[in-house]
C-alpha positions in Angstrom: -9.5 -9.1 -0.3 -7.8 -8.0 -3.5 -6.2 -4.6 -3.6 -7.3 -2.5 -6.6 -4.6 -0.7 -8.5 -4.7 1.6 -11.5 -3.2 1.6 -15.0 -3.7 4.1 -17.8 -5.9 1.6 -19.6 -8.1 0.3 -16.9 -8.3 -1.5 -13.6 -6.1 -4.2 -12.2 -6.1 -6.3 -9.1 -3.1 -7.5 -7.2 -3.1 -10.8 -5.2 -2.4 -9.0 -2.0 -4.5 -9.6 1.1 -5.1 -7.8 4.3 -4.1 -10.9 6.2 -0.6 -10.5 4.7 -0.1 -7.8 7.3 -1.0 -10.2 10.1 1.6 -12.7 8.7 4.2 -9.9 8.8 3.3 -9.2 12.5 3.7 -12.9 13.3 7.1 -13.0 11.6 8.5 -10.2 13.7 12.0 -11.0 15.0 12.1 -12.5 18.5 14.8 -11.7 21.0 16.7 -14.5 22.8 15.7 -14.8 26.5 19.3 -14.3 27.6 21.4 -12.6 24.9 20.8 -10.1 22.0 20.4 -12.7 19.2 17.2 -12.4 17.1 15.2 -15.2 15.6 12.3 -15.5 13.1 10.6 -18.4 14.9 10.2 -19.7 18.5 11.6 -23.1 17.6 14.9 -21.6 16.4 15.0 -19.3 19.4 14.5 -22.1 22.0 17.0 -24.3 20.1 19.5 -21.5 20.6 18.5 -21.1 24.3 19.1 -24.8 24.9 22.4 -25.0 23.1 24.0 -21.7 24.1 22.5 -21.0 27.6 21.7 -24.5 28.9 18.0 -23.9 29.4 15.5 -26.4 27.7 12.4 -24.2 27.8 10.2 -26.7 25.9 11.2 -29.7 28.0 10.8 -27.7 31.2 7.4 -26.4 30.2 6.3 -30.0 29.5 7.7 -31.6 32.6 6.4 -28.9 34.9 3.0 -28.7 33.1 3.2 -25.0 32.7 0.1 -23.4 31.2 0.1 -20.4 28.9 0.1 -17.9 31.7 2.8 -19.6 33.6 4.9 -19.8 30.4 4.4 -16.0 30.0 5.6 -15.5 33.6 8.8 -17.5 32.9 9.6 -15.5 29.8 9.0 -12.2 31.5 10.9 -13.2 34.6 14.0 -14.3 32.6 13.9 -11.1 30.6 13.7 -9.1 33.8 16.9 -10.8 35.1 18.6 -9.9 31.8 17.6 -6.2 32.2 19.2 -6.0 35.6 22.4 -8.0 34.9 24.6 -6.8 32.1 26.4 -10.2 32.1 23.3 -12.2 31.8 23.9 -12.9 28.1 26.8 -15.2 29.0 24.7 -17.5 31.2 25.4 -21.1 30.2 23.1 -22.9 32.7 19.6 -22.2 33.9 17.1 -24.6 35.6 13.6 -24.4 37.0 12.1 -27.0 39.3 8.6 -25.6 39.6 8.9 -24.3 43.1 9.8 -20.8 42.1 7.3 -18.2 43.4 7.4 -16.1 40.2 5.7 -18.8 38.2 2.4 -17.8 39.9 3.1 -14.2 40.4 0.8 -12.0 38.3 3.4 -9.2 38.3 5.2 -11.2 35.6 2.2 -11.3 33.3 3.2 -7.8 32.3 5.6 -7.9 29.3 9.2 -7.1 30.4 9.9 -5.6 27.0 7.5 -3.8 24.7 6.1 -5.6 21.7 7.6 -8.9 22.7 6.5 -11.1 19.8 7.7 -14.3 21.6 4.8 -14.0 24.0 2.3 -14.1 21.1 4.0 -17.3 19.8 3.8 -19.2 23.1 0.2 -20.3 22.5 1.2 -21.5 19.0 4.0 -23.9 20.0 3.4 -27.5 19.1 5.3 -29.4 21.8 4.5 -32.7 20.0 7.5 -31.9 17.8 10.0 -31.5 20.6 12.4 -33.8 18.7 12.9 -30.9 16.3 14.7 -29.0 19.1 16.3 -32.1 20.6 14.6 -31.7 23.9 12.9 -35.1 24.2 13.4 -38.7 22.9 11.9 -39.8 19.6 9.2 -41.9 21.3 8.0 -39.0 23.5 4.2 -38.4 23.2 4.0 -35.3 25.3 1.5 -32.8 24.0 1.2 -29.1 24.3 -0.5 -28.2 27.6 -3.7 -26.3 27.0 -4.1 -23.0 28.7 -6.1 -23.5 31.8 -9.1 -21.5 32.8 -7.8 -18.3 34.4 -7.7 -18.5 38.1 -6.3 -15.1 39.3 -7.9 -11.7 38.7 -4.9 -10.7 36.6 -5.3 -13.8 34.4 -9.0 -13.2 34.0 -8.2 -9.6 33.0 -5.6 -10.7 30.5 -8.0 -13.2 29.0 -10.7 -10.6 28.7 -8.3 -8.3 26.8 -7.4 -11.2 24.5 -11.0 -11.9 23.7 -11.8 -8.3 23.1 -8.8 -8.0 20.7 -10.0 -11.1 18.8 -13.5 -9.6 18.4 -12.0 -6.3 17.2 -9.8 -8.1 14.6 -12.8 -10.1 13.4 -14.8 -6.8 13.1 -12.0 -5.1 11.1 -11.8 -8.1 8.8 -15.6 -7.9 8.1 -15.4 -4.1 7.6 -12.5 -4.5 5.2 -14.4 -7.1 3.2 -17.5 -4.9 3.1 -15.5 -1.9 1.9 -13.8 -4.1 -0.8 -17.2 -5.4 -2.0 -18.7 -1.8 -2.1 -15.7 -0.5 -4.0 -16.0 -3.3 -6.5 -19.7 -2.6 -7.0 -18.8 1.1 -7.5 -16.2 0.3 -10.1 -18.6 -1.9 -12.0 -21.3 0.7 -11.9 -19.0 3.4 -13.2 -17.7 1.1 -16.0 -21.3 0.4 -17.0 -22.3 4.0 -17.1 -19.3 5.6 -18.7 -17.5 2.9 -20.8 -19.7 0.0 -21.8 -21.7 2.1 -24.3 -18.7 3.1 -26.2 -18.3 1.7 -29.7 -14.8 0.3 -29.7 -15.0 -0.1 -33.4 -15.4 3.6 -34.0 -14.0 5.0 -37.2 -10.4 6.2 -36.8 -9.2 9.5 -38.2 -6.6 8.6 -40.9 -4.7 11.9 -40.4 -1.5 11.8 -38.3 0.0 14.1 -35.8 3.7 14.5 -36.0 3.9 11.3 -38.1 2.2 9.1 -35.6 -0.7 7.2 -37.2 -3.8 6.6 -35.0 -3.9 3.1 -33.7 -6.7 0.9 -34.8 -8.8 -1.0 -32.2 -7.9 1.3 -29.3 -9.5 -0.1 -26.2 -12.5 1.4 -24.6 -10.4 3.5 -22.1 -8.9 5.7 -24.8 -12.0 5.7 -26.9 -13.9 7.1 -24.0 -11.9 10.3 -24.3 -12.2 10.6 -28.1 -15.6 12.4 -28.0 -16.5 15.9 -27.0 -18.9 15.4 -24.2 -16.5 14.3 -21.5 -14.1 17.2 -22.4 -16.9 19.7 -22.3 -17.8 18.5 -18.8 -14.2 19.0 -17.7 -13.8 22.4 -19.3 -17.0 23.6 -17.7 -15.6 22.7 -14.3 -14.4 26.3 -13.5 -12.6 25.4 -10.3 -10.5 22.8 -12.2 -9.8 24.8 -15.4 -9.3 28.2 -13.7 -7.1 26.6 -11.0 -4.6 25.4 -13.6 -4.8 28.7 -15.5 -4.2 30.8 -12.4 -1.3 28.6 -11.3 0.5 29.0 -14.7 -0.4 32.6 -15.3 0.5 33.5 -11.7 3.9 31.8 -11.9 5.1 32.8 -15.4 8.7 33.1 -14.1 8.6 29.3 -13.6 7.5 28.7 -17.2 9.5 31.4 -19.0 11.7 29.7 -21.6 11.1 26.2 -20.3 10.2 22.9 -22.0 6.8 21.6 -20.8 5.3 18.2 -21.2 1.5 17.9 -21.0 0.5 14.2 -20.2 -3.0 13.4 -21.4 -3.5 16.8 -23.0 -7.1 16.2 -24.1 -8.3 19.3 -25.9 -5.0 21.0 -25.3 -6.2 23.6 -22.8 -3.3 23.1 -20.4 -0.8 23.1 -23.1 -2.1 26.5 -24.4 -2.0 27.9 -20.8 1.6 26.8 -20.6 2.5 28.4 -23.9 0.9 31.7 -23.0 2.7 31.6 -19.6 6.0 31.8 -21.6 7.1 28.2 -22.2 9.6 28.0 -25.0 8.2 24.6 -26.1 5.2 22.5 -25.1 4.9 18.8 -25.9 1.3 17.6 -25.7 0.7 13.8 -25.5 -2.5 11.9 -25.7 -3.4 8.4 -26.9 -7.0 9.3 -27.7 -8.3 10.7 -31.0 -9.2 13.9 -29.1 -5.7 15.0 -29.9 -6.8 15.8 -33.5 -9.2 18.3 -32.1 -6.5 19.6 -29.8 -4.3 20.2 -32.9 -7.1 22.3 -34.4 -7.5 24.3 -31.2 -3.7 25.0 -31.1 -3.7 26.2 -34.7 -6.8 28.3 -34.1 -5.1 30.1 -31.3 -1.9 30.6 -33.2 0.3 28.5 -30.9 1.3 25.7 -33.4 4.8 27.2 -33.4 5.2 26.4 -29.7 3.1 23.3 -29.1 4.0 19.9 -30.5 1.3 17.3 -30.4 2.1 13.6 -30.3 -0.4 10.7 -30.3 0.6 7.7 -28.3 1.1 6.1 -24.8 3.6 8.0 -22.7 5.0 4.6 -21.5 6.0 3.7 -25.1 6.8 6.8 -27.2 10.0 8.8 -27.4 9.9 12.6 -27.1 11.7 14.9 -29.5 13.7 16.1 -26.5 15.7 14.1 -23.9 14.3 15.9 -20.9 11.6 18.4 -20.0 11.7 21.1 -17.3 8.0 20.9 -16.2 5.3 18.2 -16.4 1.7 19.2 -16.2 -1.3 16.9 -16.2 -5.0 16.9 -15.2 -5.0 13.3 -14.2 -7.5 13.4 -11.3 -10.8 11.6 -11.7 -13.8 10.7 -9.6 -12.6 10.1 -6.0 -9.2 11.4 -7.2 -7.9 8.1 -8.7 -10.7 6.8 -11.0 -9.4 8.0 -14.3 -6.4 5.8 -13.7 -3.8 8.3 -15.2 -1.6 8.7 -12.1 0.6 5.7 -13.2 1.2 7.3 -16.6 2.2 10.6 -15.0 4.7 8.9 -12.7 6.2 7.1 -15.7 6.5 10.4 -17.5 8.2 11.9 -14.4 10.7 9.0 -14.2 11.5 8.9 -17.9 11.6 12.6 -18.9 11.6 15.1 -16.0 15.0 16.8 -15.6 16.6 16.8 -12.1 15.1 19.6 -10.1 12.2 19.8 -12.5 8.6 20.7 -11.6 5.7 18.2 -11.5 2.4 20.0 -11.3 0.4 19.1 -9.4 2.8 17.4 -7.1 0.6 16.6 -4.1 -3.1 15.7 -3.6 -5.3 14.6 -0.8 -8.5 12.5 -0.3 -10.9 13.5 2.4 -13.5 11.0 3.5 -16.5 11.5 5.8 -19.4 9.3 6.7 -22.9 10.2 5.6 -26.4 8.7 5.9 -29.1 9.0 3.3 -32.2 6.8 3.9 -33.1 7.1 0.2 -30.1 5.1 -0.9 -29.7 2.8 2.1 
């Protein structure tokens, strides 16, 4: 499943997969059976055990015909010895002959240490390649013993837990794929409804704002914000618009005499709120042609002496000041992230926000709940 990310100009997919997480779990470091050394693979671990502690686990497992459960008991038994003997890490010789009672004692099916990744690796060992750890001769044809059918109640309980976990993992993978498919369908639907009807060859305004000429051939993302309709819809959202206004008007001490950057200014409404809240200078940036209407709005409200409007991408342009004290932006879209502006706001923060400066808003949350509607199912 691809992971969807957001850019200011559209959607992107990264070649990341959910099963990468599983790979990371399988690559968790494994602790030596005797000492504190850590290893990334069981082969390296057992090579160390043979060379440093005189115990050839792989050869012993093959010669004694230990199954998966008995191998687990051996691992847990040895770890238990190490936990009770502080000098166990210096052991240089360890031998099993198959007569040990613990090999069939279900008490040692319980992991001696939490999250013991070596136990998960036991079933994956290929004992055909014992030459790679120097435990058998080159002409050895011994094969990995298959796990026998569970015989004791504890073994049957453990196997049932394994099967249940496997089913849960399979279910989660199917759920993840379903969610990814549904999200992709939603993304395509929104693109068809809001973007595909836009004429990307629309006539550009030849006027400039602060010397920046409008770019020709702007992609559909920026053209989608050039018209009035989408901005009327946002301005009529009273909760959104008045929320920003109340924040700035209610905290004029934060804005008094400060330099403010408005990322994606649109019609300029937030920039004008900031100016009226006492900002000494407001720099309004937008890469859409709506900025020309914003300039008219600023002049109409007599704030052109405070607000400077710049057309361009925040990732590429240079501001007339090295740093700003406050960054404001209304970047939230459908399901918070749809308008794909968050990346641009973060770039602005990293490039221009002074140490100790204010990013508003600086936190947001997504709440999800399940619903059922037979009309759409």
